[in-house]
C-alpha positions as semicolon CSV with decimal commas, in nm:
position;residue;x (nm);y (nm);z (nm)
1;X;5,238;-4,004;-8,671
2;X;5,320;-4,057;-8,321
3;X;4,959;-3,895;-8,254
4;X;4,828;-4,173;-8,515
5;X;4,991;-4,447;-8,326
6;X;4,873;-4,327;-8,010
7;X;4,507;-4,276;-8,093
8;X;4,516;-4,638;-8,231
9;X;4,626;-4,775;-7,953
10;X;4,409;-4,592;-7,746
11;X;4,104;-4,746;-7,925
12;X;4,258;-5,088;-7,899
13;X;4,273;-5,093;-7,528
14;X;3,962;-4,873;-7,449
15;X;3,734;-5,143;-7,648
16;X;3,893;-5,440;-7,516
17;X;4,015;-5,430;-7,148
18;X;3,718;-5,555;-6,927
19;X;3,884;-5,405;-6,611
20;X;3,905;-5,084;-6,791
21;X;3,514;-5,107;-6,855
22;X;3,462;-5,053;-6,477
23;X;3,382;-4,801;-6,287
24;X;3,464;-4,700;-5,892
25;X;3,228;-4,491;-5,723
26;X;3,119;-4,407;-5,360
27;X;2,801;-4,491;-5,196
28;X;2,702;-4,275;-4,869
29;X;2,431;-4,378;-4,673
30;X;2,350;-4,021;-4,597
31;X;2,474;-3,715;-4,804
32;X;2,332;-3,464;-4,517
33;X;2,456;-3,616;-4,180
34;X;2,461;-3,467;-3,837
35;X;2,757;-3,346;-3,651
36;X;2,866;-3,671;-3,439
37;X;2,671;-3,911;-3,672
38;X;2,873;-4,214;-3,784
39;X;2,817;-4,196;-4,165
40;X;2,845;-4,516;-4,352
41;X;3,023;-4,512;-4,706
42;X;3,039;-4,816;-4,930
43;X;3,259;-4,863;-5,235
44;X;3,095;-4,924;-5,560
45;X;3,214;-5,099;-5,855
46;X;3,148;-5,268;-6,174
47;X;2,979;-5,195;-6,495
48;X;2,599;-5,072;-6,404
49;X;2,450;-4,866;-6,145
50;X;2,158;-5,064;-6,000
51;X;1,894;-4,939;-5,759
52;X;2,123;-5,087;-5,439
53;X;2,388;-4,885;-5,586
54;X;2,640;-5,178;-5,564
55;X;2,727;-5,402;-5,878
56;X;3,031;-5,589;-5,762
57;X;3,243;-5,639;-5,444
58;X;3,580;-5,444;-5,423
59;X;3,835;-5,693;-5,399
60;X;4,119;-5,698;-5,127
61;X;4,409;-5,459;-5,203
62;X;4,219;-5,288;-5,481
63;X;4,209;-4,940;-5,306
64;X;4,505;-4,703;-5,253
65;X;4,320;-4,453;-5,034
66;X;3,964;-4,367;-4,880
67;X;3,966;-4,026;-4,745
68;X;3,768;-3,710;-4,697
69;X;3,847;-3,349;-4,736
70;X;3,693;-3,149;-4,417
71;X;3,536;-2,810;-4,412
72;X;3,898;-2,669;-4,317
73;X;4,050;-2,814;-4,612
74;X;4,262;-3,085;-4,460
75;X;4,259;-3,467;-4,557
76;X;4,187;-3,720;-4,318
77;X;4,161;-4,100;-4,343
78;X;3,797;-4,284;-4,339
79;X;3,784;-4,570;-4,046
80;X;3,804;-4,890;-4,245
81;X;3,542;-5,190;-4,132
82;X;3,606;-5,409;-4,430
83;X;3,726;-5,385;-4,809
84;X;3,382;-5,222;-4,935
85;X;3,292;-5,029;-4,619
86;X;3,453;-4,723;-4,442
87;X;3,290;-4,473;-4,159
88;X;3,304;-4,114;-4,118
89;X;3,197;-3,904;-3,835
90;X;3,192;-3,533;-3,906
91;X;3,309;-3,334;-3,591
92;X;3,196;-2,998;-3,723
93;X;2,912;-2,860;-3,969
94;X;3,030;-2,759;-4,317
95;X;3,105;-2,928;-4,643
96;X;3,304;-3,247;-4,680
97;X;3,420;-3,423;-4,990
98;X;3,468;-3,803;-4,961
99;X;3,719;-3,982;-5,219
100;X;3,874;-4,312;-5,299
101;X;4,153;-4,398;-5,527
102;X;4,214;-4,745;-5,712
103;X;4,556;-4,828;-5,704
104;X;4,705;-4,709;-6,076
105;X;4,866;-4,965;-6,293
106;X;4,939;-5,093;-6,628
107;X;4,748;-5,322;-6,869
108;X;4,930;-5,406;-7,225
109;X;4,755;-5,574;-7,500
110;X;4,939;-5,888;-7,659
111;X;4,870;-6,150;-7,949
112;X;4,751;-6,375;-7,652
113;X;4,547;-6,125;-7,474
114;X;4,574;-5,863;-7,191
115;X;4,827;-5,869;-6,923
116;X;4,929;-5,631;-6,630
117;X;5,262;-5,461;-6,683
118;X;5,380;-5,204;-6,928
119;X;5,584;-5,243;-7,230
120;X;5,915;-5,305;-7,006
121;X;5,748;-5,589;-6,831
122;X;5,565;-5,770;-7,068
123;X;5,677;-5,930;-7,416
124;X;5,500;-5,894;-7,768
125;X;5,310;-5,579;-7,673
126;X;5,032;-5,460;-7,905
127;X;4,947;-5,164;-7,690
128;X;4,948;-5,030;-7,347
129;X;4,756;-4,825;-7,113
130;X;4,801;-4,656;-6,742
131;X;4,504;-4,604;-6,546
132;X;4,406;-4,397;-6,281
133;X;4,056;-4,432;-6,131
134;X;3,920;-4,184;-5,868
135;X;3,562;-4,147;-5,689
136;X;3,425;-3,835;-5,523
137;X;3,121;-3,776;-5,320
138;X;3,004;-3,436;-5,160
139;X;2,870;-3,470;-4,784
140;X;2,698;-3,171;-4,646
141;X;2,679;-3,127;-4,268
142;X;2,450;-2,902;-4,108
143;X;2,369;-2,566;-4,330
144;X;2,645;-2,633;-4,609
145;X;2,504;-2,618;-4,944
146;X;2,822;-2,552;-5,141
147;X;3,023;-2,853;-5,232
148;X;3,383;-2,911;-5,096
149;X;3,624;-2,919;-5,369
150;X;3,898;-3,215;-5,432
151;X;4,240;-3,174;-5,337
152;X;4,495;-3,024;-5,598
153;X;4,663;-3,364;-5,649
154;X;4,356;-3,503;-5,824
155;X;4,430;-3,414;-6,178
156;X;4,068;-3,473;-6,328
157;X;3,799;-3,304;-6,134
158;X;3,417;-3,231;-6,160
159;X;3,291;-2,896;-5,992
160;X;2,934;-2,813;-5,954
161;X;2,874;-2,441;-6,026
162;X;2,565;-2,393;-5,792
163;X;2,478;-2,520;-5,454
164;X;2,375;-2,893;-5,436
165;X;2,192;-2,918;-5,116
166;X;1,845;-2,859;-5,286
167;X;1,876;-3,022;-5,618
168;X;1,543;-3,189;-5,717
169;X;1,416;-3,371;-6,016
170;X;1,371;-3,171;-6,333
171;X;1,669;-2,924;-6,238
172;X;1,967;-2,890;-6,422
173;X;2,321;-2,900;-6,282
174;X;2,587;-2,676;-6,424
175;X;2,921;-2,794;-6,384
176;X;3,273;-2,729;-6,489
177;X;3,556;-3,013;-6,592
178;X;3,903;-2,943;-6,476
179;X;4,226;-3,102;-6,591
180;X;4,572;-3,028;-6,387
181;X;4,371;-2,714;-6,261
182;X;4,274;-2,603;-6,622
183;X;3,919;-2,615;-6,792
184;X;3,912;-2,917;-7,002
185;X;3,730;-2,839;-7,319
186;X;3,567;-3,163;-7,491
187;X;3,563;-3,357;-7,171
188;X;3,322;-3,675;-7,220
189;X;3,074;-3,695;-6,961
190;X;2,815;-3,964;-6,874
191;X;2,550;-3,976;-6,625
192;X;2,275;-4,192;-6,463
193;X;2,062;-4,233;-6,162
194;X;2,040;-4,571;-5,912
195;X;1,799;-4,825;-6,091
196;X;1,761;-4,626;-6,416
197;X;1,607;-4,874;-6,694
198;X;1,657;-4,808;-7,069
199;X;1,366;-4,779;-7,276
200;X;1,232;-5,128;-7,406
201;X;1,203;-5,015;-7,757
202;X;1,603;-4,942;-7,767
203;X;1,741;-5,063;-8,091
204;X;1,965;-5,378;-8,051
205;X;2,324;-5,341;-8,127
206;X;2,402;-5,418;-8,479
207;X;2,682;-5,686;-8,472
208;X;2,839;-5,857;-8,779
209;X;2,752;-6,207;-8,781
210;X;3,101;-6,310;-8,901
211;X;3,294;-6,167;-8,599
212;X;3,383;-6,420;-8,357
213;X;3,172;-6,517;-8,037
214;X;3,430;-6,329;-7,793
215;X;3,382;-6,011;-8,018
216;X;3,013;-6,035;-8,051
217;X;2,995;-6,071;-7,662
218;X;3,245;-5,755;-7,642
219;X;3,032;-5,555;-7,846
220;X;2,726;-5,645;-7,663
221;X;2,838;-5,586;-7,338
222;X;2,956;-5,216;-7,482
223;X;2,594;-5,140;-7,616
224;X;2,453;-5,252;-7,288
225;X;2,676;-5,027;-7,077
226;X;2,619;-4,724;-7,324
227;X;2,239;-4,772;-7,297
228;X;2,276;-4,748;-6,895
229;X;2,354;-4,394;-6,909
230;X;2,065;-4,165;-7,034
231;X;2,302;-3,846;-7,015
232;X;2,593;-3,830;-7,266
233;X;2,752;-3,496;-7,292
234;X;3,085;-3,287;-7,400
235;X;3,215;-2,991;-7,206
236;X;3,218;-2,679;-7,415
237;X;3,536;-2,444;-7,448
238;X;3,530;-2,346;-7,098
239;X;3,515;-2,695;-6,973
240;X;3,146;-2,657;-6,884
241;X;2,805;-2,851;-6,933
242;X;2,472;-2,871;-6,784
243;X;2,307;-3,215;-6,664
244;X;1,964;-3,265;-6,690
245;X;1,835;-3,422;-6,372
246;X;1,537;-3,622;-6,502
247;X;1,463;-3,826;-6,196
248;X;1,498;-3,797;-5,796
249;X;1,757;-4,024;-5,646
250;X;2,115;-4,105;-5,623
251;X;2,300;-3,999;-5,945
252;X;2,632;-4,088;-6,064
253;X;2,874;-3,887;-6,321
254;X;3,102;-4,050;-6,490
255;X;3,414;-3,841;-6,673
256;X;3,693;-4,004;-6,865
257;X;4,006;-3,838;-7,037
258;X;4,281;-3,974;-7,208
259;X;4,641;-3,853;-7,276
260;X;4,959;-3,979;-7,445
261;X;5,204;-4,145;-7,177
262;X;5,489;-3,937;-7,080
263;X;5,773;-4,212;-7,209
264;X;5,619;-4,431;-7,513
265;X;5,876;-4,663;-7,432
266;X;5,666;-4,748;-7,112
267;X;5,341;-4,705;-7,220
268;X;5,124;-4,545;-7,485
269;X;4,827;-4,387;-7,297
270;X;4,720;-4,252;-6,966
271;X;4,340;-4,301;-6,866
272;X;4,183;-4,077;-6,595
273;X;3,867;-4,185;-6,481
274;X;3,655;-3,974;-6,224
275;X;3,321;-4,023;-6,094
276;X;3,100;-3,794;-5,875
277;X;2,765;-3,919;-5,704
278;X;2,511;-3,684;-5,522
279;X;2,150;-3,712;-5,419
280;X;1,849;-3,534;-5,617
281;X;1,527;-3,499;-5,425
């Protein structure tokens, strides 16, 4: 019974909270900089992944951390220029992993709409979700070819299983998804590349005319977002999947995973969202 209640709450929140429909990603200006070169890294946020790789501007106070894992495995902060722009100057050759974390938080659904906070902070709650969003981007300096792994404190991880330095259009990228260090079977994975345009003959969303204008708009947005991601996969029993790289450019992979919240008196669901951006030549 508790599982059914949790699944119902998850469906309600996922389908309706606008903020949770957004994604967070990283936009390095160069995935293969030289030692001593100042690398600019922008923060991507929004619904779509346009050719510019920037959809919406990051708001002040939204991010908790922007850092990198160096070739020695140590984590260090990037230099902040403004809310959406940071820099990294690699001091040694090797593989780096840039990452940013959005400040985690709670959303509750009520009869009067959505409010920030958990069940103990908001009245008349229908459902509650706690979200955690992280973005990763591999940076290869010098002759490095194997991507750096995320820190162990990152619960939802995507790991390329081959060298990524020479990825080309037409290749397949085998990956493995880990959750809390273990392979995650059935993980939902979507992917696209910057500037992707869905086919013009894509069927339109079937929407019940009896629905409210707000609900119609929500369903249209949901359909539009789904059509913007040509790759939609689930991992196998070992947490593995293969992404077909159908075009050159900057690719974005999105992972979603949900679990029951630890204390159902506080919230119903944990949403973990991780993105991974890389270049295909």
